[in-house]
Every structure is written in C-alpha cells, then in structure tokens.
C-alpha positions in Angstrom: 165.5 148.7 80.7 165.8 150.2 84.2 164.8 148.0 87.1 163.5 149.2 90.4 165.2 147.9 93.5 162.7 149.5 95.9 160.9 146.3 96.8 164.2 144.5 97.4 165.6 147.3 99.4 162.4 147.7 101.5 162.5 143.9 102.3 166.2 144.3 103.1 165.4 147.0 105.6 162.7 145.0 107.2 164.9 141.9 107.3 167.7 143.9 108.9 165.4 145.1 111.6 163.8 141.6 112.0 167.2 139.8 112.1 168.3 141.3 115.3 170.1 138.1 116.3 172.7 138.6 113.5 173.0 142.4 113.1 174.5 144.9 115.4 172.2 147.0 117.6 172.8 150.0 115.2 169.5 150.5 113.4 170.4 153.9 112.0 169.7 154.7 108.4 173.5 154.8 107.9 174.0 151.3 109.2 171.1 149.9 107.2 172.4 151.7 104.1 175.7 150.1 104.6 174.1 146.7 104.5 172.2 147.6 101.3 175.2 149.3 99.9 173.2 152.4 99.2 172.8 155.8 100.8 171.0 156.8 104.1 168.6 159.1 102.3 167.2 156.3 100.2 166.8 154.2 103.4 165.0 157.1 105.1 162.6 157.5 102.2 161.8 153.8 102.1 161.4 153.7 105.9 159.0 156.6 105.7 156.9 154.6 103.3 157.1 151.5 105.5 156.1 153.6 108.5 153.2 155.1 106.7 152.0 151.6 105.8 152.2 150.6 109.4 155.0 148.1 109.0 157.5 149.9 111.2 157.6 152.4 114.1 160.3 154.8 114.8 161.2 157.6 117.2 162.1 161.0 115.7 165.7 162.0 116.1 166.8 158.5 117.3 168.0 155.4 115.6 165.2 153.5 117.3 163.1 151.6 114.7 161.1 148.4 115.2 158.7 146.2 113.3 155.0 147.1 114.0 154.0 143.5 113.7 155.6 140.1 114.1 157.6 138.9 111.0 155.0 136.2 110.6 152.3 138.8 109.9 154.2 140.9 107.3 154.0 139.5 103.7 155.9 140.5 100.6 152.5 141.8 99.3 152.4 144.2 102.3 155.8 145.5 101.5 155.1 145.8 97.8 151.9 147.7 98.4 153.8 150.0 100.9 156.5 151.1 98.4 155.7 150.2 94.8 153.3 151.4 92.2 150.1 149.4 92.2 150.9 147.5 89.0 153.8 145.3 88.1 153.5 146.0 84.4 152.6 149.1 82.5 151.0 149.2 79.0 152.4 151.7 76.4 149.5 154.0 75.9 151.2 155.7 72.9 150.4 153.1 70.2 149.2 153.9 66.7 145.5 153.8 66.8 145.3 153.6 63.0 147.0 150.2 63.0 144.9 147.2 63.7 147.4 145.9 66.2 148.2 149.2 67.8 144.5 150.0 68.2 143.8 146.7 70.1 147.1 145.9 71.9 146.4 148.0 74.9 143.2 146.2 75.9 144.7 142.8 75.2 147.8 143.6 77.3 145.7 145.1 80.2 143.8 141.8 80.3 146.9 139.7 80.3 148.8 141.9 82.8 145.8 142.0 85.2 145.9 138.2 85.3 149.6 138.1 86.0 149.2 140.9 88.6 146.5 138.9 90.4 148.6 135.7 90.5 151.8 137.6 91.6 149.8 139.1 94.5 148.5 135.8 95.6 152.0 134.3 95.6 153.4 137.4 97.4 150.8 137.1 100.1 152.1 133.6 100.9 155.7 134.7 101.6 156.2 136.3 105.0 159.1 138.4 106.3 159.6 135.5 108.8 160.5 133.2 105.8 163.0 135.7 104.5 164.6 136.4 108.0 164.9 132.7 108.5 166.7 132.2 105.2 169.1 135.1 106.0 169.8 133.8 109.5 170.3 130.2 108.2 172.6 131.5 105.5 174.7 133.5 108.1 175.0 130.4 110.2 176.2 128.3 107.3 178.7 131.0 106.4 180.1 131.0 109.9 180.5 127.2 110.2 
C-alpha cells in the first residue's frame, strides 16, 4: 500500500515558516525541501496549494513566504483540506454485484467511512499549527541542552 505524505509535508512547510526562531531566514523552496528531505518542485507544488487555500502568501520570484494567519488560527483540518482529497478512505467500486457481500459492501463501507471521516475532521480541527510549532521548538531546545 502506498501512503501519501502530502499532509505531513504540507504541515512541515507551514511549521518551517512558522518556526522562524529556530530556522534560518532562507524560506526558499530549496531550503524547505532540504528540511523535508525532498525536492524543491514538490515543495513549490504544495506551497501553491497552501497559497490557493489562503494559508500562505508569497512574492513571485523571491523567497519571501509567510503565513497568512497566526499559527493559532491554522488547523490540521485547514491544511488537509488545502492539499488532500476530500476523503480519508476510498471504497473499491469494482466489487462483484452478483455476490451478496460484493453487492452490499460498498454502501456499508461508505457509511462506516463517513463516520470515521467526520470524527477525524473534528479531531483535526482541534489541533493548530501553533501546537505543532511549539512541539518542534520545544524538541529543538531539548536537543540543544
């Protein structure tokens, strides 16, 4: 199974921007990609989605990026909605409709997955970028002491 890192990488980008007290002033896609251990083109694509969602602002042609809102006002749900597909889980639509299980599994899973999606979104809305930045900054302070 292939896992998407888009949410983690997008939160990483926002945390890098929001944790200005522990990162260098270089907010270029290359510097951020170095932190993620990825490539600058991925960072630029994610930053484009974050900008379209109103979470960051940037100036064309310059490595000048900033958060559009305070870290206390950006939730994991905001980031998820900015960069991911709308659903956490996907139902296999290619089941055997002649089988009593295959004919009914899709509606049963849609119901179960919708419940999980709703609860996940409620929990994601409680976690702010500020919480994550604080944990990163605190972890950095511990590492330096």
